[in-house]
C-alpha positions as a Markdown table, in Angstrom:
| # | Residue | x | y | z |
|---|---|---|---|---|
| 1 | Unk | 19.3 | 7.9 | -4.7 |
| 2 | Unk | 18.3 | 6.7 | -1.3 |
| 3 | Unk | 15.1 | 6.6 | 0.6 |
| 4 | Unk | 14.8 | 7.8 | 4.2 |
| 5 | Unk | 12.2 | 9.2 | 6.6 |
| 6 | Unk | 12.3 | 12.6 | 8.1 |
| 7 | Unk | 9.7 | 13.5 | 10.7 |
| 8 | Unk | 7.7 | 10.6 | 9.4 |
| 9 | Unk | 7.7 | 11.8 | 5.8 |
| 10 | Unk | 9.3 | 9.5 | 3.2 |
| 11 | Unk | 12.0 | 11.2 | 1.0 |
| 12 | Unk | 14.0 | 10.1 | -2.0 |
| 13 | Unk | 17.2 | 12.2 | -2.3 |
| 14 | Unk | 20.7 | 11.9 | -3.8 |
| 15 | Unk | 23.0 | 9.7 | -1.7 |
| 16 | Unk | 25.5 | 12.6 | -1.4 |
| 17 | Unk | 23.1 | 14.8 | 0.4 |
| 18 | Unk | 23.3 | 15.8 | 4.1 |
| 19 | Unk | 20.0 | 15.5 | 6.0 |
| 20 | Unk | 19.6 | 19.3 | 5.8 |
| 21 | Unk | 20.2 | 19.3 | 2.0 |
| 22 | Unk | 17.7 | 16.4 | 1.7 |
| 23 | Unk | 15.1 | 18.6 | 3.4 |
| 24 | Unk | 15.7 | 21.4 | 1.0 |
| 25 | Unk | 15.8 | 19.1 | -2.1 |
| 26 | Unk | 12.4 | 17.6 | -1.1 |
| 27 | Unk | 10.8 | 21.0 | -0.6 |
| 28 | Unk | 10.3 | 20.4 | 3.1 |
| 29 | Unk | 10.0 | 23.3 | 5.6 |
| 30 | Unk | 13.3 | 23.8 | 7.4 |
| 31 | Unk | 13.4 | 23.9 | 11.2 |
| 32 | Unk | 13.4 | 27.5 | 12.3 |
| 33 | Unk | 16.8 | 28.6 | 13.6 |
| 34 | Unk | 19.2 | 26.7 | 11.3 |
| 35 | Unk | 22.2 | 29.0 | 11.3 |
| 36 | Unk | 24.0 | 27.9 | 8.2 |
| 37 | Unk | 20.8 | 28.6 | 6.2 |
| 38 | Unk | 20.6 | 32.2 | 7.3 |
| 39 | Unk | 18.0 | 31.5 | 10.0 |
| 40 | Unk | 19.8 | 31.6 | 13.3 |
| 41 | Unk | 22.8 | 30.1 | 15.1 |
| 42 | Unk | 25.0 | 27.1 | 14.5 |
| 43 | Unk | 23.9 | 24.0 | 16.3 |
| 44 | Unk | 20.2 | 24.4 | 15.9 |
| 45 | Unk | 19.8 | 21.5 | 13.4 |
| 46 | Unk | 20.1 | 18.9 | 16.1 |
| 47 | Unk | 18.5 | 15.6 | 15.1 |
| 48 | Unk | 17.8 | 12.1 | 16.4 |
| 49 | Unk | 18.9 | 9.4 | 13.9 |
| 50 | Unk | 18.2 | 5.7 | 13.7 |
| 51 | Unk | 20.1 | 3.8 | 11.0 |
| 52 | Unk | 19.1 | 0.5 | 9.4 |
| 53 | Unk | 20.3 | -2.4 | 11.5 |
| 54 | Unk | 21.1 | -0.2 | 14.5 |
| 55 | Unk | 18.7 | -0.4 | 17.5 |
| 56 | Unk | 20.2 | 2.7 | 19.1 |
| 57 | Unk | 18.9 | 6.2 | 18.4 |
| 58 | Unk | 21.9 | 8.6 | 18.2 |
| 59 | Unk | 22.2 | 12.4 | 18.2 |
| 60 | Unk | 23.7 | 14.3 | 15.2 |
| 61 | Unk | 23.7 | 17.6 | 13.3 |
| 62 | Unk | 21.6 | 17.6 | 10.1 |
| 63 | Unk | 24.1 | 19.8 | 8.3 |
| 64 | Unk | 27.0 | 17.4 | 8.5 |
| 65 | Unk | 25.3 | 14.0 | 8.5 |
| 66 | Unk | 25.0 | 12.2 | 5.2 |
| 67 | Unk | 21.7 | 10.4 | 4.4 |
| 68 | Unk | 21.6 | 6.6 | 4.3 |
| 69 | Unk | 19.2 | 4.1 | 2.9 |
| 70 | Unk | 16.4 | 3.5 | 5.4 |
| 71 | Unk | 17.5 | 6.2 | 7.8 |
| 72 | Unk | 14.9 | 7.6 | 10.2 |
| 73 | Unk | 15.4 | 11.2 | 11.3 |
| 74 | Unk | 13.5 | 13.5 | 13.8 |
| 75 | Unk | 14.5 | 17.1 | 14.5 |
| 76 | Unk | 15.0 | 17.7 | 18.2 |
| 77 | Unk | 13.7 | 21.0 | 19.7 |
| 78 | Unk | 15.5 | 22.5 | 22.7 |
| 79 | Unk | 13.5 | 23.4 | 25.8 |
| 80 | Unk | 14.8 | 26.4 | 27.6 |
| 81 | Unk | 15.3 | 25.7 | 31.3 |
| 82 | Unk | 13.2 | 27.8 | 33.8 |
| 83 | Unk | 16.4 | 29.0 | 35.6 |
| 84 | Unk | 19.2 | 30.4 | 33.6 |
| 85 | Unk | 22.8 | 31.2 | 34.6 |
| 86 | Unk | 23.1 | 35.0 | 34.7 |
| 87 | Unk | 26.3 | 36.9 | 35.0 |
| 88 | Unk | 28.1 | 40.0 | 33.8 |
| 89 | Unk | 31.7 | 39.8 | 32.7 |
| 90 | Unk | 32.5 | 43.3 | 34.0 |
| 91 | Unk | 31.4 | 42.2 | 37.5 |
| 92 | Unk | 33.5 | 39.0 | 37.8 |
| 93 | Unk | 36.5 | 40.6 | 39.4 |
| 94 | Unk | 40.1 | 39.6 | 38.6 |
| 95 | Unk | 41.5 | 36.2 | 37.8 |
| 96 | Unk | 42.2 | 35.4 | 41.5 |
| 97 | Unk | 38.4 | 35.1 | 41.9 |
| 98 | Unk | 37.8 | 33.0 | 38.8 |
| 99 | Unk | 37.4 | 29.6 | 40.5 |
| 100 | Unk | 35.0 | 31.0 | 43.1 |
| 101 | Unk | 33.0 | 32.6 | 40.3 |
| 102 | Unk | 32.6 | 29.3 | 38.6 |
| 103 | Unk | 31.2 | 27.8 | 41.8 |
| 104 | Unk | 28.8 | 30.8 | 42.2 |
| 105 | Unk | 27.5 | 30.8 | 38.7 |
| 106 | Unk | 27.5 | 27.1 | 38.0 |
| 107 | Unk | 27.1 | 25.5 | 41.5 |
| 108 | Unk | 25.7 | 22.3 | 40.1 |
| 109 | Unk | 28.9 | 21.6 | 38.1 |
| 110 | Unk | 30.6 | 20.0 | 41.0 |
| 111 | Unk | 27.8 | 17.4 | 41.3 |
| 112 | Unk | 28.7 | 15.8 | 38.0 |
| 113 | Unk | 27.8 | 12.0 | 38.2 |
| 114 | Unk | 30.4 | 11.0 | 35.6 |
| 115 | Unk | 27.7 | 9.1 | 33.7 |
| 116 | Unk | 29.1 | 10.1 | 30.3 |
| 117 | Unk | 25.7 | 11.1 | 29.0 |
| 118 | Unk | 27.0 | 14.4 | 27.8 |
| 119 | Unk | 29.8 | 12.8 | 25.9 |
| 120 | Unk | 27.5 | 10.4 | 24.1 |
| 121 | Unk | 25.1 | 13.2 | 23.2 |
| 122 | Unk | 27.7 | 15.5 | 21.7 |
| 123 | Unk | 27.6 | 15.3 | 17.9 |
| 124 | Unk | 31.1 | 16.8 | 17.7 |
| 125 | Unk | 32.7 | 14.1 | 19.8 |
| 126 | Unk | 34.0 | 16.5 | 22.4 |
| 127 | Unk | 35.1 | 15.3 | 25.8 |
| 128 | Unk | 32.4 | 17.3 | 27.5 |
| 129 | Unk | 32.5 | 15.5 | 30.9 |
| 130 | Unk | 36.3 | 16.1 | 31.1 |
| 131 | Unk | 35.8 | 19.8 | 30.2 |
| 132 | Unk | 33.2 | 20.2 | 33.1 |
| 133 | Unk | 35.5 | 18.5 | 35.6 |
| 134 | Unk | 38.5 | 20.6 | 34.5 |
| 135 | Unk | 36.4 | 23.8 | 35.0 |
| 136 | Unk | 35.5 | 22.7 | 38.5 |
| 137 | Unk | 39.1 | 21.9 | 39.3 |
| 138 | Unk | 40.2 | 25.4 | 38.1 |
| 139 | Unk | 42.0 | 24.1 | 35.0 |
| 140 | Unk | 40.3 | 26.8 | 32.9 |
| 141 | Unk | 42.6 | 26.9 | 29.9 |
| 142 | Unk | 42.3 | 23.1 | 29.5 |
| 143 | Unk | 38.5 | 23.3 | 29.9 |
| 144 | Unk | 38.2 | 26.1 | 27.4 |
| 145 | Unk | 40.2 | 24.0 | 24.9 |
| 146 | Unk | 37.7 | 21.2 | 25.2 |
| 147 | Unk | 34.8 | 23.5 | 24.3 |
| 148 | Unk | 36.6 | 25.3 | 21.6 |
| 149 | Unk | 34.7 | 23.6 | 18.8 |
| 150 | Unk | 31.3 | 23.5 | 20.6 |
| 151 | Unk | 28.5 | 24.7 | 18.4 |
| 152 | Unk | 26.0 | 25.3 | 21.3 |
| 153 | Unk | 23.6 | 22.6 | 20.1 |
| 154 | Unk | 22.6 | 22.1 | 23.8 |
| 155 | Unk | 22.4 | 18.3 | 23.4 |
| 156 | Unk | 24.7 | 17.8 | 26.4 |
| 157 | Unk | 22.4 | 20.0 | 28.5 |
| 158 | Unk | 19.4 | 17.9 | 27.5 |
| 159 | Unk | 21.4 | 14.7 | 28.5 |
| 160 | Unk | 22.6 | 15.9 | 31.9 |
| 161 | Unk | 20.7 | 14.5 | 34.9 |
| 162 | Unk | 22.2 | 17.2 | 37.1 |
| 163 | Unk | 21.1 | 20.0 | 34.8 |
| 164 | Unk | 24.7 | 21.3 | 34.6 |
| 165 | Unk | 24.3 | 22.8 | 31.1 |
| 166 | Unk | 27.9 | 21.9 | 30.2 |
| 167 | Unk | 28.1 | 23.9 | 27.0 |
| 168 | Unk | 27.1 | 27.1 | 28.8 |
| 169 | Unk | 29.7 | 26.3 | 31.4 |
| 170 | Unk | 32.3 | 25.9 | 28.7 |
| 171 | Unk | 31.2 | 29.3 | 27.1 |
| 172 | Unk | 31.5 | 30.9 | 30.5 |
| 173 | Unk | 35.1 | 29.7 | 31.0 |
| 174 | Unk | 36.0 | 30.7 | 27.5 |
| 175 | Unk | 34.6 | 34.2 | 28.1 |
| 176 | Unk | 36.5 | 34.5 | 31.3 |
| 177 | Unk | 39.8 | 33.7 | 29.6 |
| 178 | Unk | 39.1 | 36.0 | 26.7 |
| 179 | Unk | 38.1 | 38.9 | 29.1 |
| 180 | Unk | 41.5 | 38.6 | 30.9 |
| 181 | Unk | 43.7 | 38.3 | 27.8 |
| 182 | Unk | 44.1 | 39.7 | 24.3 |
| 183 | Unk | 41.1 | 39.2 | 22.1 |
| 184 | Unk | 41.5 | 37.0 | 19.0 |
| 185 | Unk | 42.4 | 39.0 | 16.0 |
| 186 | Unk | 39.8 | 37.4 | 13.7 |
| 187 | Unk | 37.1 | 38.3 | 16.2 |
| 188 | Unk | 38.3 | 41.9 | 16.4 |
| 189 | Unk | 38.2 | 42.2 | 12.6 |
| 190 | Unk | 34.7 | 40.6 | 12.4 |
| 191 | Unk | 33.4 | 43.1 | 15.0 |
| 192 | Unk | 34.8 | 46.0 | 12.9 |
| 193 | Unk | 33.1 | 44.6 | 9.8 |
| 194 | Unk | 29.8 | 44.5 | 11.7 |
| 195 | Unk | 30.2 | 48.0 | 13.0 |
| 196 | Unk | 30.9 | 49.2 | 9.4 |
| 197 | Unk | 27.9 | 47.3 | 8.1 |
| 198 | Unk | 30.0 | 45.3 | 5.7 |
| 199 | Unk | 28.7 | 41.7 | 6.4 |
| 200 | Unk | 26.6 | 40.6 | 3.4 |
| 201 | Unk | 23.1 | 39.2 | 4.0 |
| 202 | Unk | 21.8 | 36.6 | 1.6 |
| 203 | Unk | 18.1 | 37.6 | 1.3 |
| 204 | Unk | 17.5 | 34.5 | -1.0 |
| 205 | Unk | 18.5 | 32.1 | 1.8 |
| 206 | Unk | 15.6 | 30.0 | 3.1 |
| 207 | Unk | 13.9 | 31.8 | 6.0 |
| 208 | Unk | 15.8 | 35.1 | 5.4 |
| 209 | Unk | 12.5 | 36.8 | 4.6 |
| 210 | Unk | 10.0 | 35.1 | 6.9 |
| 211 | Unk | 6.3 | 35.9 | 6.2 |
| 212 | Unk | 4.9 | 38.8 | 8.1 |
């Protein structure tokens, strides 16, 4: 068993627990939107973590971070920007216009300061800054590959002084590539399952039946 603090509340949980499992084991209320618990989308369990003996506060995902003795944890909310990037895939034109469209939809991307803040904030260890620079340079396949494992936690967006929203830029590039090529077979099968009403819903999952 280890002792840690989550949102200022002391908890004693098994050492093999993730931060998210520790919250469940201690009977604490889960943060709304935790995707793997049936409440929302992946990436919503973003946290700030300070470990014993480490003066630096680091970002992490509560679902994949194991608890440690003396760890201090705070869940981090995401504040939606006032201005969003709006676009329609069916209005983007052909691939000859792809580079121009990136500049139109994400004009701030070319103002990257190369500060590395997005890289340090990413809990998945992605080369976020490189992905942004590749998108601006028109290297869309390479940029899409960088963001392939992005879970849309938005921590890079919170860290960016130029308000680039790198993860949304990565999603935009991936969408452009997918719209101009054959769709992934696993995605096609999943969409068919949804249309047929086959995906199972676990109504016993925390938050699956929120109070009215």
